[in-house]
N, C-alpha and C positions, 0 to 999 in steps of 0.2 A: 301298666304292666305290673306294678307293685300291687295293685288290688287283685290281679289274677294270681300273684304269688301268695297272697293272703289266703284266698280261697282254695288254692290248689293242694294245700296240705296241712292239716293239723290244727287249725285255728277255730274250728267250730262254724257256728252260724255267722254269716256276715253282720247281722244286726247287733249281735253281742259285741263283736268288735267295734262297730261304730259307737255303740253306747259307752264302751270303755274309753274309746279315744276322746269322746266328748267330756267324760268325767275327768280324765286327766289333763285334757286342754284347759279346763277350767281351774283345776288345781295349780297347773304350771303358771298360768297367767296371773293367779292370785298371788303366788310366791314372788313372781317378778315385780308385781305392783307393790306388794308390801315391803319388798327389800329395796325398792328404788332403782330398778334396773333401767327404767325408762328415762331416768333423770341425770344420768352420769355419762361421762365421755366413754367412747369405746377405746380400749387398750390399757385400761388401769388395772385390770385383774379384780379379784375379790379377796375381802379380808385383808388388804395389804399386799397380797401377793401380786408380783408382776407377771403379766403374761404378754411378751412382746408380740405374740403372733395374732392377737385379736385385732389390733389396728390394721395389720397387713391384710387379714381376711376381709375386713369391712371395706377397705380402699380397694381391693381387688374386685369385690362386688360392685361397687361404685364405678369402677373403670369399665366393666363389662356393660353395666347398664348404660352409662353415658356414651359408650362407643356405638351401641345399638341405637339409643335415642337421638345421636347426632347424625344418624343416617349412614353408619360405617363409612365415614368420610375419607379413610385413607388406609393404607397398609396397617394391619393390627399392631405390628411390632413398632412402626413408627408413631402411632397414636399413643401406645403405652410408654414409649420413651418420653414423649412430650408430657404425658400426664405424670410421670415420675419426677420430671423437673419441678412441677408445682407441688406434688404430694409424694415425697420420697418414702413411701412405704408399699410400693407396688412390688409384688413378689410371685407372680405367676410364673412358674418354672421351678420354684422351690416346691410348689404344690400343684397338683393338676387342676384343670379348670371347672371340673363339674359342679362344685358347691357354688362357685361365683356365678355360673350360668343360671342355676336354680334360684339363687338369691336375686339376680337381676330380674328374672321373670316374675318373682313375687313382688319385687319393687315397681315393676311395670304394671301390676294389678292394684297395688295398694298404696304406692307412693315411695318416693326416694328418700328414705330416712333411716336413722339408727333405730328408731322406735319400731319400724316395720321389720328391720333385720332381727330384732330381738324377739318380736312376736313370732316371727317365723321359727325361731328356735324353740318355742313353746309349742308350736304346731308339730314340728319334727319329733320332739321328745314325746309328745302326746301319741304320735303315730307308732313309736318303738314301744312305749309302755302299754298301749292298747293291745299291741300285738303280743306282748308278754302275757297280759292278763287273760287275753282270749285263748291262748294256747293252753295255759295252766286251768282255766275254767273247764276246758273239755276234759282234762286229764284228772283233776282233783276236785273241781267245784268252782262256782262263781265267786264264792268268799275268798278262797284261796288264790284265785286268779287276781282278784282286787288287791289282796295283800301282797302278792308277788310283784305287781305293778308298783305298789307303794313302796316296797323295799328296794326296787331298783331306782326309783325316784330319789329315795333317802339316801342313796350312795353319795358320799361327800363330794367327790369330783363331778359326778354327773349333775347334782343339784347346783353346784357352783357354775357349771357351763351354761345353766339356764340363763344366767345374767351376762353371758359373754357370747360374741359372735365368733364361735369356734366350729370346727368340722367334725369332731369326734362323735357326737350324737347322730349327725347325719350319716357319718360312715356306719355306725351301728345299725341303722336302719337298712342299708344296702347288704351289710353282712348277714343279717337275719334272713333277708329275702334270698340271697345266694345259698345259705345253708339249708333252709327249708325247702326250696325248690330242688336242689340237688337231692335231698332226701326223697322227694316225690319222685324224682326221675329214676332214683336207684330202685325204689320200690316197684315202679311201674313205668319203665321206659317209654317216653313218647316225645314227638317233635315240639309240641307246646311247652311241655316241662323243661326240655333242653333250651328253648327259647327264653324262658322265663330266667333260667339260671344264667345264661349268657348276658342278659340285660343287666341282671343285678350284679353280676361279678364285674362287668365293665363299669357299672355305676360306682362300685366300691374302689375299683383300682383307679379310676380317673377321679376319685375324691381325695385319696391319700395313698402314699406308697405301700402303707401296711396292708391295704387291699390285696396286694400281690401274695400275701400268705395264702389266699384262696387256691393257689395252685397246688398246695399240699392237702386241702381238705378232702377231695375225693378219695385220695390214697388212704388217709388215716380213717376216714369213714368206712372204706371197704375193709380195713383190718378189724375195726370194732364189730362190724356186722358179720364178719367172716364170709364175705361174698364181693368178689371182684368182677363179677359179670358187667356191671354198669360201666366199669373202666374200659371194657373192650367194645362197648357199643359204638358203632360208627357215628351216631348223632353226638355222642360225647365228645369224640375226636374232632368233629365239625365244630362244636361249641368252643373247644379249646382253640382251634385254629382262628375262628372269628374274634375270640377274646385277645389272643396274642396279636393278630394283625391289627386291631383297634387300638390296643394300649401300648404294646412295646415300642413302637416308634417314638412316642412321647417321652418315654423314660430313657431311651437311647439317646435322644437329643438334649434332655435336660439333666442327665446324672451329674454332670460336672457342677452345674449350678446347685442341684440339691446337696451334693456332697460337701460343698462349702459350708453348709449349715450343720454338719455332723459334728457333735461335741466330743465324740470319742474316736478312736481308730479301730479298724477291723482286727479281730484277733480273739484268741481264746481268754485272754485276761479280761477283755470287756464282757465276753459272754458269761463268765463266772460271776463277775460282779453284777451284771444285769440280771441273771437269773435269781440270785439272792434278793436283789431289790424288787424285782417284779412279783416274786411270791409274796413278798410282804405288802406290796401295793394292792395285790389282788385280794388278800384276805381283809386288808383295810377298806377295800371298796365294797365287798360283798358281806363282811361281817362274820363273826365266828360261826354262827348257825348257817349262814350261807355257805361258807367254805366246807362245813361238815356235810351240808346237803348236797353240794357239788361233787364231793368225793364219792357219796353214796350213789348220786345220779350217774356218775362216770362209770362206776362199777356195774350199775344196772343197764348201761349202754352196750356193754359187751354182750353180744349174742351167745346164749347158753348153747351148748351142743345139743342138736336135736330141737331146739326152741325156736320161736319166732324172732325175727330181727325188729328192733325199735329204731327204725330209719331216722325219724325226726330228732330223737333224743341223741342218737349217735352222731348226727350231723352237727347238733349244737355243742356237744362235747368236743368234737373235732375242731370246730370253729374256734372255741376258746383256746384249745391247746396250740393250734398253728398260728394264731395271731400272737399269743405269748411268746412262742418260739421265735417268731419274726422279730419281735422287739428285743429278745435276748441275742439276736445274732447281727441285726443291722444296727450299726452304732450311731444312730441319730441322736439319741439322748436317753438318759434314764430319769423319767419324770412320772409322777403318779397319774397325771390326767390322761396319759395314753391308754390306761386300762379302761376308760369310760366306754370305749367301742365294743367291749365284750361284756359289759355289766348286764344288759338286758337278756343276752343268751344265757349268761351264767345264773341269773335268777330263775330262768325256766328250769334249767338243770337243777339248781337248788331246791326249787318247789317240789319237783318230782322226786328228787332224791330223799327229802324230808318224809314225803308220803310213803315211800318205799321203807324208810326206817320204821314207820309206824305200823306197817302191815302185821307184824306179829301181835299187836295190841288191838287189831280190827275188832275182835270179839268183844273185848272189854269196852271199847269206845262206843259200841252200839250205833255205828253209822255216823259217828261225829268226827272221823278222822280228817275231813276236809276243814272243819271248824278248828281243830287242834293245829293242823298245818297253817291255816290262816293266822292263828293266835302266835305261833312260834315266828312266822314271817314278819308280823306286826311288831312284835318284841324286837326282832333283829333290826327292822326299821328304826324303831325308836332308839336303839343303841348306836345307829350309824348317823342318824340325821343331825346335821348341823346347818342351821339356816345361814346362808351367805348374807354378808353385810357389804353394802357399797355406799360411798359418800359422794355428793356432788364434787366436781373437780374444778369447775370455773371455765371449761372450755368454751361453753356458750358465751360467757362473759367476754372472753378474749375475742372470739370471732365476731361477735356483735359489735364491739367497740371498733374493730379494725374494718370490717366490712362497711360499715355505716359512717366512717369518718370522711369528712370532706377532703378531696385530694389526697386519698390514702395511698401511701407509699407501698409499692407491691412486694418489697422484701421483708419477710418476718423471720428473725432469728430466735430459735428456742434453745435456751440453755437450761438443762435439767436432766433428770433421769431418763432411761430409755422409754419408760412408761410415760413420762411427761411429753416426750417427743411424739410418741405414738398417739397419744390421746389428742393432742393438738393437730397433728397431721390429719388424722381421722375426722376432727371436727371441721377443719378448714375444707376437706374433701367434700363433706356433706353440705357445708354452708355455701361455699364459693363455687357454685354451679358453673359459672362462666369462666372459672380459673383466670382471675385477675391477679391473684397473689402467688407468691413463691415461699413456701415454708422451707427454711434453711436451717439444718441441724448444727448446733455448735459442736456437736460430737465430731462432725466431719470437717468443718471449716477452721476451727480452732485447735484441733487435735488431729492425730491420725492413729489408726489402729487396724487389725485385721477385721474380717467379717465377725468373729466371735469376740472381739474386744480386747484380744491380746496384742503384744507389742506396742502398748500405748505410748505415745509422745506428743508433747506439746508443739504447736507450731510457731507460737510466740512466747518470748522469754518472760515477759513482765505485762502488767496491766496497761501501761501506757502505749505499748505496741498494739495490744488488742484494741484499745479506744481508737487509736489511729486507723487501723484497718477498718473498723465499723464505719468510720467517716468516709474513709476513701472508697469503700465498697458501695456506699449509699444505702446502707441498712436503715429502714425507717421505723421498724418496730422491734422490740426486744422483750421476749418473755422469759422471766426467771422464776426458778422454783427453789425456795430456800429451805425445803425439807432436807433431812440427812441424806436420803438417797439423791436428792437434786443437786447437793453440794459435794457428792462423793469424789468426783474427779476434779484435777486441778484447773482445767479450762473453765468448768463451771464456777469454781471459786473465783477465778479472775473476773468473770462477768458480774458476779454478786458483789465483789469488791468494788467495781466501777459503779455499779448501781447504788451501793451504800454511800459512796462519796458524793452522790447527786451532782455530777457534773453539769455545767451549762449546756442546754440542749436536750437534756433527758428529762421528759416530763412524765411523771406518774399519772396515768390516766385510769387505772383500775387495778383492784387487787381482790383476791378471794382466799378466804382461809380453808385450808384442807385439813385432814386428820392430823398431819404431822408437820404442817408448815404453812406457807403461803405462796399463792401464784400471783405475781405482779407483772403488769403490762406497762411498758414505757414507750412513749413516742418520741423519737429522735429528731431533732430539728434538722433541716437541710433540704436542698433541692430534690425534686423527683429524680431518681437514679436514671442515667441513660441506657440505652440498649447495650452499650458496651459494658457498663457497670454491671448490669443484670447478668450478662453473659460470663463476666469475669467471676461473679460470685457463685454462679452455678457450676462453673468449670472447676472451682476449688473443691467441690465435693467429689468430683470424678476420680481424682488420683487416690482417694481413700478407699475406693472400691477394689483395688488390687486386681485389676484386669477384668472384673466382673462386668457384665452389662447391667443397665438399670433395672432389667426385669428379675434379676436374681439377687437384688439387694433389699434388705428390710430396713 
């Protein structure tokens, strides 16, 4: 269906699209390989930045894959709850399942691994960038198309997401399909075009909540082209009904789960703060030349009185506007990486806008306007580009030692930052296919807090109490992170103090130097825990969820 959307409006010959996709796929895979994306744990972020969502997205994908590979053995909710007990990063409910279903399908073809998940990010990015390049090629020329794709790839947050299992580039692909298929429908209404828009809109909305912004796209598009006839077409209303019936039940059922992850409250104060921030994020994402080009492209998208409508350009401008408006109204978070989903569309608008600004110089440029546009976009890409840097974390060391140890105790306590917890949970979810171990977060069993980490309180007053609980609970392994982030909270410092005192029964079996500290794995002496001890250790995590179900906890 996406292939039909590609050919249905404004992207030129299919073979040019395929060629651009192959070029950008090679570039993306080279960047991933050169920066070490295939050799680090999932959930660590890039350049020292923590992205708590990556581990969740990866574990969710493994969950869907395992559920299908195991033959759909039980009710999916029951299966997910049991999966969460082993790998407490399951979070379907905070996000819809589309990305995870696609990732599971890719794993089914190429293998169940983090490397396959990262390679799929390169493929998804290549499709989006190839779409950008193919569209601009038709409008401005092939060199400008290639430069527009390169400028989108150079956007700092987009390039950083190449090295992470995140959903924003995947969302961008669906949004592009929805915008261009709506443009095709508005220009020449037809059942096929309405069907493509319906599928792309459902894909976007069932990938991330910001896809709901598409509800406003037809209206803003109609304003820009000064033509509302498409809004009155019965096929458009049928598409809206199908989209609503398919997606709204999910959001009605999961809103309370998703809302627990909102970092802000609804209201005008948030909107003002978010608008200021997202304007800065947008300019940082597309560059100064890109921002100027977007402004010119947006002006050019407005239909002149008596002139012809530029439906695809208007749809892309509307797409950027409604998504940015969504982020400024819905108080999920204020973060620069959310802008990634509109970068490809924005770079198309920027390329067309820069070409528009050069029209008065067309005579002097003697047919070289496309070359000049390409040069400006490449210069813009050079000012944007920051190659992401990732370093090995030691997750493979930890999982390898634990999984291959004789009579391995199934209880593994992780004390460290949220990124440490996420990376190790993701590593165990990937390596422990038979789910023989349980990863227990010190954040939950040694302290308590809300979902967002507020109202923090220790569960144990001093380190002797912690040490006694570890023994009574039958914990067999302890992973500590002595980096500044890993020792940020008091309960982590308690575990680090116990480890530093080297009490009897704590055997250091492995360590790995990281960029800011060291990951150490200790094996604790003691008998294999009973079923009652395992149950008690797992139950201790549940009160910290403040009434949430495991599906809604990251």
